[in-house]
One Martini backbone bead per residue (centre of mass of N, CA, C, O) as a GRO file, in nm:
protein
   86
    1MET     BB    1   0.928  -0.196   0.330
    2ARG     BB    2   0.755  -0.387   0.491
    3GLU     BB    3   0.537  -0.179   0.572
    4PHE     BB    4   0.456  -0.094   0.285
    5LEU     BB    5   0.380  -0.413   0.188
    6TYR     BB    6   0.169  -0.449   0.396
    7SER     BB    7  -0.134  -0.656   0.408
    8GLU     BB    8  -0.415  -0.776   0.538
    9VAL     BB    9  -0.558  -0.888   0.299
   10ALA     BB   10  -0.325  -1.046   0.167
   11ALA     BB   11  -0.271  -1.221   0.418
   12LEU     BB   12  -0.564  -1.342   0.446
   13HIS     BB   13  -0.575  -1.434   0.106
   14GLY     BB   14  -0.296  -1.495  -0.034
   15ILE     BB   15  -0.185  -1.217  -0.168
   16PRO     BB   16   0.037  -1.069  -0.346
   17ASN     BB   17   0.219  -0.761  -0.239
   18VAL     BB   18   0.381  -0.657  -0.525
   19PRO     BB   19   0.565  -0.492  -0.724
   20ASP     BB   20   0.630  -0.462  -1.063
   21ASP     BB   21   0.883  -0.243  -0.977
   22PRO     BB   22   1.115  -0.276  -0.740
   23ASP     BB   23   1.315  -0.041  -0.802
   24LEU     BB   24   1.110   0.190  -0.790
   25ALA     BB   25   1.006   0.127  -0.515
   26ILE     BB   26   1.279   0.170  -0.365
   27ALA     BB   27   1.329   0.462  -0.456
   28ALA     BB   28   1.065   0.585  -0.345
   29GLY     BB   29   1.101   0.492  -0.052
   30ARG     BB   30   1.371   0.635   0.002
   31GLY     BB   31   1.274   0.919  -0.056
   32LEU     BB   32   1.047   0.923   0.165
   33CYS     BB   33   1.231   0.864   0.403
   34GLU     BB   34   1.460   1.088   0.369
   35ASN     BB   35   1.238   1.349   0.319
   36LEU     BB   36   1.008   1.267   0.553
   37LEU     BB   37   1.004   1.038   0.775
   38GLU     BB   38   1.270   1.082   0.932
   39PRO     BB   39   1.230   1.384   1.004
   40LEU     BB   40   0.947   1.322   1.163
   41GLN     BB   41   1.090   1.114   1.361
   42ALA     BB   42   1.301   1.314   1.484
   43THR     BB   43   1.070   1.506   1.597
   44PHE     BB   44   0.822   1.293   1.702
   45GLY     BB   45   0.897   0.998   1.647
   46LYS     BB   46   0.744   0.731   1.599
   47ILE     BB   47   0.656   0.564   1.289
   48VAL     BB   48   0.358   0.412   1.154
   49ILE     BB   49   0.283   0.214   0.893
   50ARG     BB   50  -0.031   0.119   0.763
   51SER     BB   51  -0.029   0.241   0.449
   52ALA     BB   52   0.145   0.234   0.105
   53PHE     BB   53   0.069  -0.039  -0.062
   54ARG     BB   54  -0.106  -0.155  -0.360
   55SER     BB   55  -0.179  -0.385  -0.560
   56CYS     BB   56  -0.371  -0.461  -0.824
   57THR     BB   57  -0.470  -0.723  -0.710
   58VAL     BB   58  -0.565  -0.633  -0.431
   59ASN     BB   59  -0.742  -0.396  -0.537
   60ARG     BB   60  -0.937  -0.571  -0.698
   61PHE     BB   61  -1.037  -0.750  -0.468
   62CYS     BB   62  -1.157  -0.526  -0.297
   63ASN     BB   63  -1.354  -0.417  -0.506
   64GLU     BB   64  -1.510  -0.679  -0.543
   65GLN     BB   65  -1.607  -0.692  -0.236
   66GLN     BB   66  -1.748  -0.421  -0.239
   67LYS     BB   67  -1.957  -0.487  -0.483
   68ALA     BB   68  -2.067  -0.746  -0.297
   69GLY     BB   69  -2.100  -0.605   0.006
   70LYS     BB   70  -1.844  -0.618   0.173
   71LYS     BB   71  -1.715  -0.556   0.456
   72GLY     BB   72  -1.399  -0.370   0.473
   73TYR     BB   73  -1.406  -0.283   0.157
   74THR     BB   74  -1.220   0.006   0.026
   75CYS     BB   75  -1.198   0.013  -0.320
   76ALA     BB   76  -1.098   0.129  -0.604
   77SER     BB   77  -1.048   0.113  -0.892
   78ASN     BB   78  -0.772   0.101  -1.068
   79GLU     BB   79  -0.829   0.338  -1.263
   80ALA     BB   80  -0.902   0.532  -1.006
   81ASN     BB   81  -0.605   0.474  -0.842
   82TYR     BB   82  -0.398   0.574  -1.003
   83ALA     BB   83  -0.171   0.757  -0.811
   84GLY     BB   84  -0.254   0.680  -0.532
   85HIS     BB   85  -0.219   0.370  -0.388
   86ILE     BB   86  -0.111   0.200  -0.656
   0.00000   0.00000   0.00000
């Protein structure tokens, strides 16, 4: 879960990257691990999660930075990204 919730942008800018519904996030993360990631890891070896969750707050920040023309921030609006990354 720590890998799922880690965000370089959130860490750099001091923005909490936590789910609105932690119980749902834990259940979804457990299902993803048990049904996909653990079998893949058993077959291919260590898997590193680079990006798995972005809170609406972090996503909004990234989208605003992108609109301001700052390089390295590539986030869609929250409305366009629901059920995608956030």
